[in-house]
N, C-alpha and C positions, 0 to 999 in steps of 0.2 A: 135328638140330644144336641145341646148347644156345643159349639166348638170348644168352649172353655169348661165344659162339664167333664170331670174326671171319669175315667173308666171305672166301672164297678159301682157307680152311683146307684142307690136304690130308689124306688118310686116313693114319692111322698105318702101315697096311700098306705104303704106298709108300716107307717109309724103313727102313733097317736100324737095329737098336738098340732101345732102350726106346721105349714109346709116347709118353712125355713128351718125347722128343727129336724132335718133329715140327717141320716148318718151315711158317710162315705167311707169305703174301705180302701186303704193304701198299704200294700205290703204286709197284710195281716193285722194292721192297726185300724181302729175305728175312730173317726173324727166326727164331732157334731158340727153340723152346718149352722151358719147364721147365729141367731140368738141362743141356740142350744149350746154354743161354745162357751158362753158365759157360765154355764153350770158345771163344767168339768174342772177338776182341780188343776190340770195342767195350765189352765188360763191364767192362774195367779202368777205362775212363773213366766209365761210368755209375755204377759202384760208389762213386765219390767223392761222389756226390750223397746218399749214405746218411747223411751227417753231419747233414743238415738234417732228418731224419725222426724222428718221435716213435714210429713203429711199426716194422714190418718194412721191409726194403730195398725191397720192391716198392712200398710207399707212397711212398717217396722218388722212385721212377721214374715214378709213374703219370702225371705231367703231361708227360713228355718222350718216352715211347716206348711203343709197343704191346707191347713185350716185358715190360713191368712186370706185366701181369696174370698171366703164366705164371711169375713168380718169387715170387708171394705165398706166404709160409709155407715156403719152401724154405730159408730161412736163420733163425737164431735171432733173436728179436725185439729184443734189446739192441744198440744201436749203440755200438761201442767207439771212444772218441776217438782221434785220431791219436797224441796224446802217449802214451797207454797202449799203443798198437800199437808204438810206438818202444821203450818199455821191454820189451815182450815179445820183440821181434826182436833187440835187443842181447843179451838173455839167451840167446836161441837161438844167436846167433853165438858167443857166449863159451863155450858148452858144448863147442865143438870145440877140441881141443888142436893139431891139425895146421893150419898156415896155409892149405894148399890146400883143406881142407874148409871153412874160413871163407870163402874165395874163392868156392867153389861155392855156398855158402849165399847169399852176397851177389848173385851172378849170377842165381840162381833168383828171388830177391826182386825184382831189377830187371825181370825178365821178367813176373812176376806182378803187381807193384804198384809202378810207377815212382815215383809220388809218395812213397810210404813209403820206398822205397830212398833217395832223395835227402834226405829229412828225416832219416833215420837216419845217412846219410853226413855231412851237414852238422853234426849235433849231436855226432857222435863222430869228427870228422875225424882227429884225432891217433891215435886207436886203429885206425881203419879204412883210412886212406890206405895204409899198408903192405900191406894185404890186397887192395884193389882195384887197386893199382899196385905198383911196385917195393917190395920184392923178390919178392913172392909171384907177381905176374903173369908173372915169368920162368919159374918152375916150371910155372905153368898153361899157358904157350905150349909148353913141352917136352912136356907130357902132354896136349895138346889133343885128340889123336886118341882118347883114352880118356874125357875128360870132356865132349867136344862133345855138346850136346843140341839146341840150336836156333841158327840163324844169327843173328848180331847185327850183321853189317856187310855191305857190298856186296863181292862177289867179282868181280874182273876178271882173266881169264886170257888167255893167248896165243891161246886159241881165239876170243876176242871181238875180235880185231884186225879193224879195218874197220867196227866197229859199236859202239864204246865209248860214243858219245853216246846211242845207243838204250838201252844197258845202264844208263847213269846215270839215264835217265828212268824206269826201272823202280822206282827208290827211291820208297816211298809218300809221304814228306814232300817238299814242294816248296819251302818257304821256307828253303833251306839257307844258313847263314852261316859255318859252320866245317867244313872237311874235314881229317881226319887220315888219312894214307895210308902204308902200308908195303909193301915187297916181301919182307919177312921175311929179308933177307940177313944183317943184324946186329942181333940182339935182345939188348939189355942185356948185351953181352959174351958171350953164349952161342953166338954163331955163326949159321950158316944154319939157320933153322927153317922156311923155306918158307912155305906157306900158314898154318901154325900161329902165325905172328906176329900174327895178327888180334887177339890179346889186348891188344896195344899201343895201336892206335887206339881200341879200345873203352874201355880203362882211362884213357887220356888225356882223352877226351871226357867221361867221368864226372867227372873232376876239374875240367874247364873249366866244367861245369854247377854243381858243388858249390862251387867256389871263385870262379869268375868270373861266375856268374849267367847263362850262356848256356842258352837253352831247349834241352832235350833233342831236341825236334823239329827244331831248327835245326842239329843235328850230324849229320855223315855220316862214319862210319868206313869206310875202304876198304882192302881187301887186294889187291894186284896179284900174281898168281901167274904167275911165269915159270919155274917149276920149282925144283928144289933140288939142291945138290951134297952134301947130307947123305945118306950111304949108308944110315944107319940108317932114315931116313924113306922112302927109295926102296924098301927091302926090307920096310917095315912094311905089312901088309895093311890096317891101320886108318887109314893116312895119308889125309887128306881132300883133299890137293892133287894137282896134276899130277905124275905119276910119271915125270919126265924131268929130265935135267940142266939146270941153270939157263941160260937164254938170255943171250947176251952180245953185244957188238959192235953191228953194224947192226940186227939183229933187235930187241934190247933198246931201242936208241935210237929206232927207228921206233914201237915201242909206246908208249914214254913220251911221245914228241912228240904222238902221237894222243891220249893221255890228257890231257895238258895243254891241248891245243886243245879237246877235248871238255868239259873242266871250265869253261873260259872261256865257251864257248857255253851250257853248262848253267846257269851262274850269271848270265849276262847278263839 
């Protein structure tokens, strides 16, 4: 073992993939080595520290995380200021002529670099508001089964009846201040889009952050899936929601009553 190899490091042969993507244990926490670090969510937050570095990103992280050692020289040495990143990203978004492509580029940025996403949105709000929300979000909801890549909100379906409070507690952020919820029945005059209405709460909360200053971590978008009466969606093999007709009457009322009660308990 090398002198700089932390105790508890596991053999590369015990993990699939490249040797650099090993896992090391520190005090009960597991860290990905090398390029594997780019795949963990914590990397997005650690990366913001790079602005204070004079050298490579690993130097910026050396004081805060054991993962720093395994990032050394895996990134270019120059630290690009956020202002320059904003210029780069707005050019990237503008290269697309189709609004839906602009939307997808913005959602991808939100997933990869939340800080840069909101900086870009705030500085170009007049240009990007129609991209991240109406009217483009309507088309995004219509085609969500095709563009869906990663979950962005909390899904609560009829199958969760009786345990909604437990489901709410699965959300990773705990200090929630704002919840936007939809059941997808009426989306921007487009009718019943079922589970694909998730674009609405995600888009609205993005604006609450950009225009109202609400912390992203304090926002909780929720989609309540009670089925859909949209025949096209029910027959679409790519549809990501419950493939059944929309619940109504007592069944719907009971689910919503449980949801509201669970939210009150969750936020208490």
